[in-house]
Structure formats: structure tokens, C-alpha cells
ZAMARGU-4260 file (C-alpha; in steps of 0.2 Angstrom, whole numbers, plus 5000, padded with zeros to 4 digits):
<rodrens>
0) 5129/5240/4196 | 5127/5236/4216 | 5130/5252/4225 | 5129/5253/4245 | 5124/5269/4252
5) 5129/5275/4269 | 5121/5286/4278 | 5117/5291/4299 | 5097/5297/4293 | 5086/5289/4281
10) 5068/5288/4279 | 5055/5291/4288 | 5068/5307/4294 | 5064/5323/4285 | 5077/5333/4282
15) 5087/5337/4267 | 5100/5322/4268 | 5088/5308/4270 | 5076/5314/4256 | 5091/5315/4244
20) 5098/5297/4249 | 5082/5290/4244 | 5079/5298/4229 | 5096/5292/4225 | 5091/5277/4229
25) 5074/5275/4221 | 5082/5282/4204 | 5097/5271/4204 | 5083/5256/4206 | 5074/5261/4190
30) 5090/5263/4182 | 5092/5246/4184 | 5106/5246/4198 | 5107/5235/4215 | 5105/5245/4231
35) 5109/5246/4248 | 5104/5257/4261 | 5116/5255/4277 | 5110/5269/4289 | 5104/5270/4308
40) 5090/5260/4318 | 5074/5268/4321 | 5069/5275/4335 | 5060/5264/4347 | 5045/5273/4347
45) 5046/5275/4328 | 5030/5264/4319 | 5038/5266/4303 | 5043/5248/4296 | 5054/5245/4280
50) 5049/5234/4268 | 5057/5216/4266 | 5061/5220/4248 | 5069/5238/4251 | 5089/5232/4255
55) 5087/5245/4269 | 5101/5238/4284 | 5100/5248/4301 | 5114/5250/4314 | 5112/5252/4330
60) 5115/5274/4337 | 5108/5287/4349 | 5098/5301/4345 | 5107/5317/4348 | 5092/5328/4356
65) 5099/5345/4351 | 5100/5340/4331 | 5082/5335/4332 | 5080/5318/4328 | 5098/5315/4322
70) 5106/5300/4324 | 5123/5295/4329 | 5125/5278/4324 | 5141/5265/4330 | 5155/5268/4317
75) 5157/5248/4314 | 5143/5232/4316 | 5150/5215/4314 | 5134/5208/4309 | 5131/5226/4298
80) 5150/5221/4290 | 5144/5203/4286 | 5128/5208/4277 | 5140/5221/4266 | 5151/5207/4263
85) 5137/5196/4256 | 5130/5211/4247 | 5148/5215/4239 | 5145/5233/4233 | 5157/5237/4217
90) 5158/5255/4224 | 5154/5263/4243 | 5145/5280/4243 | 5145/5290/4259 | 5132/5302/4263
95) 5138/5308/4281 | 5155/5311/4290 | 5152/5305/4309 | 5145/5285/4313 | 5139/5278/4298
100) 5150/5288/4286 | 5164/5280/4296 | 5158/5264/4296 | 5157/5266/4276 | 5176/5271/4276
105) 5181/5257/4284 | 5170/5243/4271 | 5177/5254/4257 | 5196/5248/4264 | 5190/5233/4269
110) 5181/5228/4255 | 5194/5237/4243 | 5179/5246/4232 | 5179/5264/4227 | 5173/5276/4242
115) 5162/5291/4235 | 5158/5306/4245 | 5145/5319/4245 | 5147/5333/4258 | 5129/5340/4260
120) 5132/5349/4276 | 5142/5367/4279 | 5146/5360/4298 | 5152/5380/4299 | 5135/5384/4301
125) 5131/5372/4316 | 5146/5375/4326 | 5133/5383/4340 | 5124/5366/4344 | 5142/5360/4353
130) 5144/5380/4359 | 5127/5384/4368 | 5135/5400/4376 | 5142/5409/4362 | 5162/5409/4367
135) 5172/5413/4351 | 5187/5405/4357 | 5177/5388/4357 | 5168/5393/4343 | 5188/5394/4333
140) 5192/5378/4339 | 5177/5369/4332 | 5179/5378/4316 | 5198/5372/4316 | 5189/5354/4321
145) 5178/5356/4304 | 5190/5360/4293 | 5202/5345/4299 | 5186/5334/4298 | 5181/5340/4282
150) 5200/5337/4274 | 5200/5321/4280 | 5186/5313/4276 | 5187/5324/4256 | 5205/5319/4252
155) 5201/5300/4257 | 5190/5298/4246 | 5191/5290/4228 | 5177/5304/4223 | 5171/5321/4229
160) 5153/5328/4226 | 5147/5343/4231 | 5129/5352/4228 | 5136/5369/4225 | 5150/5378/4219
165) 5150/5390/4235 | 5154/5372/4243 | 5167/5367/4232 | 5176/5384/4237 | 5174/5383/4253
170) 5183/5365/4255 | 5198/5372/4243 | 5196/5384/4255 | 5200/5373/4272 | 5213/5365/4264
175) 5207/5350/4253 | 5219/5342/4239 | 5204/5329/4231 | 5207/5333/4211 | 5192/5321/4208
180) 5179/5335/4215 | 5159/5334/4206 | 5147/5349/4206 | 5128/5339/4206 | 5114/5348/4212
185) 5102/5335/4221 | 5087/5328/4211 | 5071/5328/4218 | 5055/5317/4212 | 5047/5332/4203
190) 5030/5322/4200 | 5026/5322/4217 | 5027/5341/4219 | 5022/5346/4201 | 5004/5358/4202
195) 4997/5346/4191 | 4995/5331/4202 | 4990/5343/4218 | 4976/5334/4230 | 4964/5347/4227
200) 4954/5338/4240 | 4967/5340/4254 | 4970/5355/4247 | 4956/5361/4253 | 4955/5353/4271
205) 4973/5360/4278 | 4967/5380/4269 | 4952/5376/4282 | 4962/5368/4297 | 4975/5384/4296
210) 4961/5397/4293 | 4971/5403/4278 | 4955/5403/4265 | 4955/5422/4255 | 4974/5426/4262
215) 4992/5429/4256 | 5002/5415/4261 | 5019/5414/4265 | 5028/5397/4269 | 5044/5392/4278
220) 5047/5374/4277 | 5062/5366/4287 | 5073/5361/4301 | 5065/5373/4315 | 5084/5380/4321
225) 5094/5393/4324 | 5104/5392/4307 | 5086/5394/4297 | 5085/5414/4305 | 5068/5411/4306
230) 5066/5424/4317 | 5071/5437/4303 | 5054/5431/4296 | 5045/5435/4311 | 5054/5450/4313
235) 5047/5455/4294 | 5031/5450/4297 | 5029/5461/4310 | 5034/5476/4298 | 5022/5471/4284
240) 5007/5470/4294 | 5005/5488/4298 | 5003/5491/4281 | 4995/5473/4274 | 4985/5462/4287
245) 4981/5450/4272 | 4994/5438/4275 | 4998/5423/4284 | 5013/5414/4288 | 5014/5395/4289
250) 5029/5390/4299 | 5032/5370/4293 | 5041/5359/4303 | 5051/5354/4320 | 5067/5354/4328
255) 5075/5363/4344 | 5070/5378/4341 | 5053/5378/4339 | 5046/5382/4358 | 5058/5394/4357
260) 5050/5402/4343 | 5031/5399/4347 | 5034/5408/4365 | 5042/5424/4356 | 5027/5427/4347
265) 5014/5421/4360 | 5013/5440/4369 | 5014/5448/4356 | 5000/5454/4342 | 5011/5445/4326
270) 5004/5429/4332 | 4988/5430/4324 | 4999/5428/4308 | 5009/5415/4311 | 5004/5396/4311
275) 5016/5384/4317 | 5011/5366/4309 | 5023/5356/4318 | 5032/5342/4309 | 5023/5334/4293
280) 5025/5318/4285 | 5034/5319/4267 | 5014/5313/4259 | 5010/5330/4266 | 5023/5342/4261
285) 5020/5344/4242 | 5002/5349/4248 | 5010/5365/4262 | 5017/5371/4244 | 5003/5371/4236
290) 4993/5380/4249 | 5006/5397/4247 | 5009/5408/4238 | 5026/5412/4243 | 5039/5401/4250
295) 5053/5412/4262 | 5069/5404/4269 | 5084/5420/4277 | 5094/5404/4279 | 5113/5406/4275
300) 5118/5387/4280 | 5112/5379/4266 | 5124/5366/4254 | 5112/5368/4239 | 5093/5373/4245
305) 5082/5359/4243 | 5068/5366/4250 | 5066/5380/4237 | 5070/5370/4222 | 5054/5359/4228
310) 5045/5374/4231 | 5048/5379/4212 | 5040/5361/4208 | 5027/5364/4217 | 5026/5381/4207
315) 5027/5396/4219 | 5041/5408/4218 | 5053/5412/4230 | 5062/5423/4245 | 5080/5421/4249
320) 5092/5428/4260 | 5107/5432/4248 | 5119/5416/4247 | 5132/5411/4232 | 5126/5394/4236
325) 5108/5399/4228 | 5112/5412/4214 | 5111/5396/4201 | 5093/5391/4208 | 5084/5410/4214
330) 5085/5420/4200 | 5081/5437/4207 | 5066/5445/4197 | 5061/5430/4188 | 5057/5415/4198
335) 5058/5426/4214 | 5067/5436/4224 | 5085/5440/4235 | 5087/5451/4250 | 5104/5454/4257
340) 5099/5467/4273 | 5085/5461/4286 | 5079/5478/4283 | 5073/5473/4264 | 5063/5460/4268
345) 5046/5469/4274 | 5047/5480/4259 | 5052/5463/4248 | 5037/5455/4255 | 5025/5469/4253
350) 5029/5469/4233 | 5026/5451/4230 | 5008/5453/4240 | 5005/5466/4227 | 5012/5460/4210
355) 5004/5447/4200 | 5015/5431/4201 | 5009/5422/4186 | 5024/5422/4178 | 5034/5420/4192
360) 5026/5402/4195 | 5030/5400/4177 | 5048/5402/4177 | 5049/5393/4194 | 5041/5376/4188
365) 5054/5379/4171 | 5070/5382/4184 | 5064/5364/4193 | 5065/5354/4178 | 5085/5356/4180
370) 5085/5345/4195 | 5076/5331/4192 | 5080/5313/4201 | 5086/5305/4183 | 5095/5319/4180
375) 5106/5317/4197 | 5106/5299/4198 | 5114/5298/4179 | 5126/5309/4183 | 5131/5302/4200
380) 5133/5286/4189 | 5149/5295/4179 | 5155/5298/4196 | 5153/5279/4202 | 5162/5275/4184
385) 5177/5286/4187 | 5178/5280/4205 | 5181/5263/4200 | 5193/5266/4185 | 5204/5279/4197
390) 5205/5267/4213 | 5222/5260/4214 | 5223/5242/4218 | 5242/5241/4221 | 5248/5240/4241
395) 5266/5246/4245 | 5273/5235/4260 | 5279/5249/4271 | 5285/5241/4288 | 5284/5225/4295
400) 5285/5224/4315 | 5290/5207/4326 | 5276/5204/4337 | 5275/5190/4350 | 5272/5170/4346
405) 5279/5170/4329 | 5268/5186/4322 | 5272/5201/4315 | 5262/5217/4311 | 5264/5220/4290
410) 5256/5240/4289 | 5254/5241/4269 | 5250/5259/4261 | 5237/5263/4249 | 5228/5278/4242
415) 5237/5287/4254 | 5229/5277/4268 | 5236/5262/4280 | 5231/5243/4282 | 5240/5233/4294
420) 5239/5215/4293 | 5245/5201/4307 | 5253/5186/4298 | 5263/5175/4305 | 5284/5169/4301
425) 5280/5157/4288 | 5265/5167/4278 | 5281/5181/4276 | 5292/5167/4272 | 5281/5159/4261
430) 5275/5171/4249 | 5295/5181/4252 | 5286/5198/4260 | 5300/5211/4260 | 5299/5230/4264
435) 5294/5242/4248 | 5287/5225/4240 | 5271/5230/4231 | 5259/5217/4227 | 5242/5218/4220
440) 5225/5215/4226 | 5224/5197/4221 | 5237/5194/4235 | 5233/5204/4248 | 5215/5199/4246
445) 5224/5180/4249 | 5235/5187/4266 | 5218/5197/4272 | 5208/5178/4272 | 5226/5169/4281
450) 5225/5182/4294 | 5205/5181/4296 | 5210/5160/4296 | 5222/5162/4309 | 5211/5175/4321
455) 5195/5164/4318 | 5207/5147/4323 | 5215/5156/4338 | 5196/5161/4344 | 5191/5143/4340
460) 5204/5134/4350 | 5197/5146/4366 | 5182/5140/4363 | 5186/5123/4363 | 5197/5123/4380
465) 5180/5125/4388 | 5168/5113/4379 | 5168/5103/4361 | 5159/5112/4346 | 5150/5105/4331
470) 5154/5110/4316 | 5136/5119/4314 | 5139/5127/4330 | 5156/5135/4330 | 5151/5142/4314
475) 5138/5149/4323 | 5148/5154/4339 | 5164/5163/4325 | 5150/5172/4316 | 5143/5181/4330
480) 5161/5185/4340 | 5170/5192/4323 | 5172/5201/4307 | 5175/5182/4297 | 5165/5180/4282
485) 5158/5165/4273 | 5177/5159/4265 | 5185/5161/4279 | 5174/5153/4290 | 5174/5138/4279
490) 5194/5137/4278 | 5195/5138/4297 | 5181/5125/4302 | 5191/5113/4289 | 5208/5117/4297
495) 5201/5112/4313 | 5193/5098/4305 | 5210/5091/4298 | 5216/5095/4314 | 5200/5082/4322
500) 5199/5097/4332 | 5179/5097/4327 | 5172/5077/4322 | 5153/5080/4322 | 5153/5059/4321
505) 5165/5058/4338 | 5152/5071/4344 | 5137/5062/4342 | 5145/5047/4348 | 5153/5056/4363
510) 5132/5066/4367 | 5124/5050/4363 | 5133/5041/4376 | 5134/5055/4390 | 5114/5056/4388
515) 5110/5040/4391 | 5122/5039/4406 | 5112/5055/4413 | 5097/5048/4410 | 5092/5054/4395
520) 5084/5044/4380 | 5090/5041/4361 | 5073/5050/4354 | 5078/5066/4363 | 5099/5065/4360
525) 5094/5061/4342 | 5083/5077/4340 | 5094/5088/4350 | 5109/5084/4337 | 5097/5086/4325
530) 5096/5104/4331 | 5115/5105/4331 | 5114/5103/4313 | 5123/5083/4313 | 5120/5077/4298
535) 5108/5063/4299 | 5119/5049/4291 | 5131/5052/4302 | 5117/5051/4319 | 5113/5033/4308
540) 5132/5025/4310 | 5132/5031/4327 | 5117/5022/4332 | 5124/5007/4322 | 5139/5007/4331
545) 5132/5010/4350 | 5128/4999/4362 | 5107/5000/4365 | 5105/4990/4380 | 5115/5007/4389
550) 5097/5014/4384 | 5088/4999/4393 | 5100/5001/4407 | 5095/5021/4410 | 5076/5016/4408
555) 5076/5003/4421 | 5087/5013/4433 | 5075/5029/4432 | 5061/5017/4434 | 5068/5009/4451
560) 5071/5031/4454 | 5051/5035/4452 | 5044/5020/4460 | 5051/5023/4476 | 5050/5041/4475
565) 5030/5040/4468 | 5024/5031/4485 | 5010/5044/4489 | 5001/5037/4472 | 4989/5022/4468
570) 4998/5008/4459 | 4991/5012/4445 | 4995/5030/4443 | 5014/5025/4448 | 5015/5016/4434
575) 5005/5027/4422 | 5018/5041/4428 | 5032/5032/4423 | 5028/5029/4407 | 5025/5046/4402
580) 5043/5051/4411 | 5050/5040/4401 | 5042/5044/4385 | 5046/5064/4389 | 5063/5059/4392
585) 5065/5054/4377 | 5067/5034/4377 | 5060/5024/4362 | 5045/5016/4365 | 5053/4997/4360
590) 5065/5003/4377 | 5049/5008/4386 | 5041/4994/4384 | 5054/4982/4388 | 5058/4992/4403
595) 5042/4993/4410 | 5037/4973/4407 | 5056/4967/4415 | 5054/4978/4429 | 5043/4970/4446
600) 5029/4983/4450 | 5027/4973/4466 | 5009/4976/4471 | 5007/4982/4492 | 4988/4977/4496
605) 4991/4984/4514 | 4999/5001/4507 | 4984/5002/4491 | 4972/5002/4505 | 4978/5014/4516
610) 4983/5026/4503 | 4964/5025/4496 | 4957/5028/4513 | 4970/5044/4515 | 4962/5052/4496
615) 4944/5045/4501 | 4946/5058/4515 | 4954/5073/4508 | 4940/5071/4493 | 4925/5069/4507
620) 4931/5085/4515 | 4932/5096/4499 | 4917/5089/4490 | 4907/5088/4504 | 4900/5107/4504
625) 4898/5108/4488 | 4889/5091/4482 | 4876/5081/4490 | 4867/5063/4488 | 4871/5055/4474
630) 4878/5069/4465 | 4891/5070/4478 | 4892/5049/4478 | 4898/5049/4460 | 4909/5064/4461
635) 4921/5052/4474 | 4919/5038/4463 | 4925/5047/4450 | 4938/5057/4456 | 4946/5040/4463
640) 4945/5030/4449 | 4955/5045/4437 | 4969/5044/4454 | 4972/5023/4448 | 4962/5015/4462
645) 4950/4998/4459 | 4930/5000/4459 | 4927/4985/4469 | 4939/4993/4482 | 4931/5010/4478
650) 4913/5004/4482 | 4918/4994/4500 | 4924/5010/4505 | 4910/5020/4501 | 4897/5008/4507
655) 4904/5008/4524 | 4902/5028/4527 | 4884/5036/4531 | 4878/5049/4520
</rodrens>
């Protein structure tokens, strides 16, 4: 199956959506499927490079500083759409709601393929990023907007994937009417985190770097942001160290609240127990779990909690704030503990520090096995298959609205969405289209191609009013300035050829003649025509028909111009420079030789001697300061010979001078 994954964030970004998308991509490929990832372009300061065979299509976007590295992509890209059309996906899987998500929906409608949407993020928990003043009124409005967006995306796709029952319940509370909701927890590449594969050398290095040997290590790993409630952990630690100081807390990651939290602990005794590691590469993340005894998070914004599963896959139990989202992940008392109130947390940490965690670690490993990447990908594949089956490929013509110049806007309805086409009167008559008519996908695609060909044709007419184009030039121009696929472009170009608006042979003939008129030789003209992708056969035909005397006359004209213009050079050098000029202008060797032989290069002996005297004085003044004796004489002779003067004339002139 050919699958296109659309996500605003992707590796090397470190976040749940990027990780989930990459895992799904890798597992689908392992299962034998062809995958294209459509995502945002890398920041200008990034040193990451996609491999050529990764099939990653990056489109322009703007970084959202408040969301730490997230990029809002353009909702459409002409070049991107061309690549997607060439890939020809059978299903589109959208991972994010905004820029790339909108692009994914447009691509799905354009290509008439099913769109599957995964709801990763509980956006209500992120409304504070656009409500810095914490206004209740603003927050209420924002959450209504989030509800509407969630409804729009969830109801407009063929299949909806959510990572947990809580997310499904939340969407249904928003008023989602989608009948195809699939609960599929995100999978992980478990081998990366397995304690059996841990890097002992790296672990020793990190323990030494953080100075955590012989300490109980509590770790939070994720985005350092308000919705993660990291301050709850810090406040709990203040109580813990009053009882047991043998603890270190690693806060691993980066984000918009990092500096604020550092400032929070800077002038406090608790600072000696907390280590902010900063963001870590994906290669180092497993080792940060492996140096820990317990993973901790007080977040209530998780849709699934990938970091909890990563921790368990690394063989460490977790402490989590109770959330319905996590009840299938954390089994309190078996692979970790839940806390509900903030005042419960210090006692829970102290309890974990005092008990044998061996059994919990073993249970944590067993829990993580349910979340393998392969299982995840296989479940998602079943959703894709259902989406293809459930996709309705019938289009109902809702209205025909007359426009100018015998054009009409036709509005079709499909799966609750409207798609408009702009078609000429003759197309409506040809296909006998009427309001209320239901057409199949094949006819709709044909009508869409006709609309695109009409648009491309009209664009081409505008370009042709300014100058002539070759077939290749016009195809490139249209390709770069419109959303046309290869089939539509070929049909447009053939139509232009039929009407003799594009004629490569006529273009080549006119170009050759124009070049000769303005003093450009046939060799250069032919080279340029080939760069315009004019067929060699056509060029040869033109050369057989063209009058080559025109090139000869153009060469004579140039010789005349340059001969009289270059009156400050020796006779020999003037002829040499003219020959070089003709060669650079692209004249054929045959034409150059004939023109140079026929032209009367009159030799003016008096003028030649005057030029020799002038150049002699210049060189005399130049070299007399650097050279003397025979070396000086030899330098003068060599320089004047290079300027094209006669040796006997040079010798006579030097003999007159006293050195």
C-alpha cells in the first residue's frame, strides 16, 4: 500500500507526535509498504539531513516560539502537491490539525483518497499559550474554538484514530459524530529501551557527568512547559529532602518554561538536588531512563503518555498523577503508583525510595510489551483498509452558477464536503450535466482534468502574449506556476500545438535567424536551442533550410565593427582579438575562416609604428624601476612581442635608446 503521513512535526524534533509518526513510518516500511512523510522544512540552523531514500517531503513553515520548536506550515504547496501526485498515495494519514493537517485534507480531496486522522493532542490543555493574561473569558472562547476545530477535523475524515478511551470520550463530549473511531495506543520501538540493550559505557559517563552515583534518581523527561506541571514535582522534592537527602531529580528536555523553572530553584536549597539536563538527542534518551530508578510526571495533558511507556520499556516503574488517560498504562502498586492530590506526592516518593523495586521493574517491562511498534502499525493498517472500503466515490451536483465568459461554477457534494469546479458551457452540454445528478469518480476526475487543462491553457495564452515559448519552456513555466499534474500539462501542450501556438520548429527557425541578425553565431544559437530542449532532428531540419550566408554576413559585420573599434592595438593583435570574439560569439569555424580570409585588413605602417612607440614608452616606464641591463631589454622585447609587434621594428626602436 502507498501511504502518505502528514505531520507538522517530525524527526529530528523530540516530541510525542514526531516520535509516533517516525515509528509508524518505520514499522509500515518493515511490513512492506511504501511511505511518504510530508512535514515542515527544517529550521535554517539545523544540521540534520534527511537521507535521499527516506521519502520525506518538507514544505515551508514558521517556527512558533511559544511552543518550543513546533513549526506552523503553509496550508498548501504547489511543488509539494506535484510530488504527492507523483507518489499517488492510496490513503492519507494526518497527524496534526493545522498547516500540514489542512494540506493533508486538501490533498485527500484533490486525489480522491481516504483521509485518516489521529487526534494526538488535547488542545484544551494548551490554550494558555495564546492566553498569557489568564483571562477566563478568553479561555472560554479559546476552548470553544478548540471544540469546533476538533469537530471539523474528526467529522471530515473517513477514519479517526485516538490513543485512549479518555480521548474518545472527550471528542464525543465535543459533539463528534464520526462513526469510525478507532482506539489504538501509539507503539514504541521497544528494543531501543530494553535494559538488555543498554549502553553501560554511556551510563557510567552520564552518572559521572550528573554526579548521581549512589543516589536515588527520579527522572522527568519531556517538554518543559506549563501543562506538564513540573513545579508540582519540585515542590514535592522540597518536602522529600527534609526526610531523605539521598535523591537527585533529573529534568530532561527543553521548552518554554525551562528558564522559569531554573529561576524558581536558583536561590533555594532544593537546587542541589535538581539537575536540568537540557534537550537530549533521540540516541541519548534511552540512557537517561537507564540511569534512573523511577520516572515521574505530574502532567494532566497526556493523550496516552508515551514517556511512561518508554520508562517501563526501560525497566523502571513510574509515579503518575491520576488521569483516566493512563489507567490502562499504570497499574498502581504493580508497575508504579498514581497520586491524585499534590500533598500525596512527597510520601509516595519516599515510599519508592524505601522499598525493593525489583518486582515493579519486571511488571513494568511486561506492561510495555503491549505497545510494540509492529502491533501498532498492523492495527493502523486495518484502519487504512477500512477507510478505503468506507470512502464514498460518488459526487452529487448541487448547483451550477453562471460566471463570465461562458464559464460556470459547479458545486459537487461528497462525504459532507463541497468541491467546486469551473467548467465551460460546452463541457456541461457535452456531458449533459444537471443539478441533482450523481456521477462516479471516473467522470469527476475527467471533469477535473478538463478544468485544469482550461486553466493551464488560459495561463499559457497570457504568457504567449509577451513572448514565444518552446514546448519545454511552456511546460516548465506552467509547472512552476500552477497545480497541474503531468497528464494535464501534456494535454494542455498538445492543445497549444494543435492551434500552432507552440511550434518548436518555427521557434527554432526564428531563433536562428534572430541570432544571426544580432551577431550571434550558429554554434551558440544551436547550443541555446538544445538547452531549451528543442529536438536535434528539428534543429537539423532548420539548418538545412536556413541560408548560411546570413551567418557569414553577420561575421563580416562584426569584423568591421571590431576592427575600427580596436585602433589602440597592434595589427596582429587586432586580428587575433577579432578571431577570438567570433569564436566566443558562437560562429562556426568555417564561417570564421572564410570571413577572416575575405576581409581586407589594411596594414597602416605609420600607425603601427606610432602604437609601438606609445606601448614602448609605457613599458619602459613600468620596467625601468624593476629591471636593468640585459634583463630589462629582454623584458621589453618579450612584452612587445606579446602585444603583436614585429621583432625587427622592436629591435630598431630599442637600439635607438640608451640604457
